[in-house]
N, C-alpha and C positions, 0 to 999 in steps of 0.2 A: 712098633706095630700097633700097639693099643692107642697111641696118640693119633696115628693116621686114621684108625677106625672111628675115634671119637670126633675128629674133625670132619670126616665124611658123613657121620650121622647128623651132626649139627647142620651141615650144609643141606642134606636132604630134608631135614625138618623145616628149616627156614624156607627152602624152595617150595616144599609142599604147603607151608603156611601162606606163602605169597601167592601160589597158584589158587588156593582156596579163597583167599581174599579177593583176588581178581575175578574168580568165578562168581562169588557172591555179589560183587559189585556189578558185574555184567547182568546177573539175574535181576538185581534190584532196578538197574537202568532199563532193562528190556521188558520186565513184567510188572514190578511193583510200582515203579515211579509213574508209568502211564495211568495206572488205576488210581493212584493218589491224586494226580492231576485232574482226572475225570471227576472224582468225588468232589474236589475243591471247586471245579468249574460249575458242576451241577448245584452245589450248595450256594455258591455266589449268585447263580442265575435265579434260584428259588427266592433268595433274600431280596434280589433286585426286583423280581416280579411282585413279591409281597409288599415292598416299599412303594412300588409304582401303583399298585391297586389301592393301598390305603391313602396315598396322596391324592389319587383321583377321587376317591370317595370324599375326602375333605374339601376338595375343590368344588365338587357338585353340591355338597352340603352348604358351603359358603355362599353359593349363588342362589340356591333355592330355599334355604332355611327361612322360616317365617319369624323366628325369634332367636335371640342370642343364646337362650337356654337350649334350644334344639341343636344348634351348632356345637355348643359345649358338650352335649351328650354324645354326638357323633364323634367328636375329637377324642373323648375319653375312650369310647369303644374301639376306635382305630388304634389308639395307643396300646391298649391291652391286647388286641389281636396281633399287632406287630411284635410285641415283646414275647407273647406266647408262641407265635409262629417261628420266630428266630430260635427260641429254645428247643422246639421240636426238630427243626432242621439241623441244629448243631448235634442234638442227641442221635439222630439217624445217621449223620455223617460220621460220628465217632464209632458207631457200630460197624460201619463199612471200613473204616481206616484200621481199627485194631487187628482184624485178621490179616490184613496186608502186612502189618508190621510184625506178625509172628505171634500174636496173642490168641490163645484158644478160648473162644467165647463159651464153649460148652460148660466147663467147670466154673467159669465166671458167672454164667447165668444161673447155674445150679446153686452156687453159694449165695448168689444175690437173693434167691428165693428164701433161703434160710435167714439170711441177714436182714431181709426186708421186713420180717416181723419185728425184730428188735429196733430197726431204724424207724419203722412205723410208730412204734410205741414212744420212741424218743422225739419223733417229729410230729406229735399230735398238734402242737401249736401252729406248725406250718400248714397242716391240713385245714385247721380252723381258719387260719388267715385266708387261704385260697377260697374256701367255701363262703366265708363272710364277704370277701371281695366279689365273688360271683353274685351273691344276693344284692349287694350294694349296686352293682351295675344293672341287674335285672329290674330292681325296684326303682332305679333312677333316683337314689337318695341325694347324690351330689355329683357334680362333674368338674372337670378341670376348669379353673377360672372362677369357681364359686367361692364366696366368702362364707366360711363355716366355723362352727365350734364343735370339735370332736375330741374325745378323750381329754377334756379339760384344756384344749389348745384352740386358740382363735387365730385365724389367718386365711390366706388364699391358697386354694388347692393348686399346686404347681404340677404335680404328676401323680399317676395312679396306676398300680398293677393289681393283679389278683392277690398279691401277698401284702402289699403295703400302700400307704397313702402319704405323700409328701406335702406338707403345709408350710407356707412361708408366713412367718409372723410379721406384725406391724413394724418391728424393729430390725427386720431382715433375717432373723433367725430361721433356719430351715429345720422343721420337725419332721422326723420319719416315724410314722405310726403304724404298727402292725394292724391289719384289718380286724383281727380277733379282739382287739382292745376297744373297738368302736362299738359301743352299745347304744349311745344316744347321739343323734345328729341334729344340730341346729343350723339350718340353711338360711342365710340372710339374703339369698338371691332369687327367691321364688315369689312370683306374683306381684307383691307390693311390699312397701315398708311403711310403718306408722310411727311417726316421731311425735312425742308429747312434750310440750314446753310448759312447765309449771311456773307461771308468772306470779311473783310475790309482790303485793301492793299493800301499803299501810291501811289500817282499819279506818282512818279518817276520810279516805277517798270514797266517793259515792260509787257503789257497785255498778249501777246502770251506766254511769259515765265511763268507768273503767272498761266494762264489756264492750261498749260502743267503740272506744278507742282501740281496743285489742282487735276487734273485727276489722276496722278500717286498716290497721297496720298489716294484718295477716293477708287481707285481700290485695293490698298494694304490692306485696311480694308475689302473690299468686298471679297477678296480671303483669308483672314485670317480664319483658321479653327474655331476659337472661335466665329466668327460673320457670317460665310458663310451661315448658315442655316436660319438666320432671313431675309435675302435679298430675294426679289421677282424679282428684276431687277438690272441692273448695275446702279451706280450713274450717274446722269445727271447734267452736268455743263451748265448753261443757258447763260453764257457769262457775258458781262459787263451790269449790271442792272441800276446803277446810279453813278453819279459823284458829290460829295459834298465837296467843298474845295479841299483838297489834298486827299480825301477819294474816293476810287473806290470800288464799291460793286460787288462781284462775287457770285451769288446765286448758291448753290449746293444742289441738291435734292436727298434724299435717300428714296427709296420705299421698305418697309419692311412688315413683317406680322403685323397684327393688334396689336397695343399697345406694340410692341417689338422694337421700333426704338430708345429707349433712350440710351442703351448701345453702339450701333453702332454710334449714333450721338456724344456721348461724346468722344469716342475713335478717331473718325475722326477729331474732333476739336482739340484734344490733338496733333495728328500727324501733323495737319496743322500748329499749333503754332510752333512746333519744326522745321518743314521744312522751314517755312518762316525765322526763325532765322538763320538756316544753310545757306540759300541763301542770307542773308543780306537784306531781304526785310522788310521794316518797316510797321507797321500797319498804316492805314489811320486815319486822324483826321479831322472832318468836320469843325473845327475852324481854321485850319492851311491853309493859302493861300500864295502862292508865285507866282511871275511873272518872266518871262525870256524875256527881250527885245531883239530885233534884234541887233546882233553885240556885245553882252555882253557875258562875261564869268562867271558872277556872277548874282545872283538873284537881279534884279532891279538896277545893277551898270553898267554904260556905260563906256567902255574902249576907251579913246581917241586915235587918230593916233599917232604912235611913242611911245606910253607908253607901258610898259610891262604889259602883261596880268596878272591880279590878280589871285591868287590861287582860285580854285573852292570851293565854300562853300556849304555844305549840305543844300539844301533848306528846308528840313524838320525840321532843327534845328533852323530856324528863329523864333525870338520872335514875339509875337503878337503886332501889332501896335495899339491895342485898348487902349483907355484912360478911366480910371475910372472916371465917371462923379461926384463922390462924393469927391474923394481925389485929382483929377487932375493928378494922377500918371499913 
């Protein structure tokens, strides 16, 4: 008798459990699943509209932008707007999905208010990141595509959000920098670039001839069709800047479009090297020193009366008189 009652009770329990499962499944399929589908569709539609609007803004900016800097600024703003908008949409969709799945948001929101204080104290750096990122965008300090030096890192800005900046280094390394760590920005893509070439020529060369030669070489690159468009002004020769030993420094400045000075600078240096060799002008050496005393025909050699004048010696070929303190040589 007891065995039959036990078997009957188990049968009723599993039948009741099965009926409850079927009832819950029917309720989920008829009431909850349509709500979840609607929330998912609305979220997807909002993301699609957001992406469509940002892409449209980029297309218009690409057509009407007067400079590459303006287009880069618009691209940065649209990237941040898209990322922020997607985050807001996902957050709102989560608030709609949780009650459908049986989560009570009342206690959750109440506890969130209490935990928010502790979380806020622990997340101060995140708040600083977002606030500093907002200021960077408002002040237009740099944009995606700019070559910058920030937080001790040099490279090209590949991506930017309110919290972080991604910089690609010259060797391909990707640096992810929190915006709160950015205190100084060196932007190499604004307005113009100024390259200075310090040409070192030997002391024996006539400065006037050297300066004339450097001007001709610099203007030849300036007027070259391959480099003409990158210049914003004619090259400027500043004259004799320093004299060190037998080395005389002639600074030459090239003003070009932002971050486009490298090719013109390399070509100018190549032509200067060939021109100096053609004219027989030697490069300067700060460690080479020679003297020419009064009444001498050679470096440091006095010619006595009645004695034939010694042949002139190239002063730049004189050996150093320094003695190695360790070997005595």
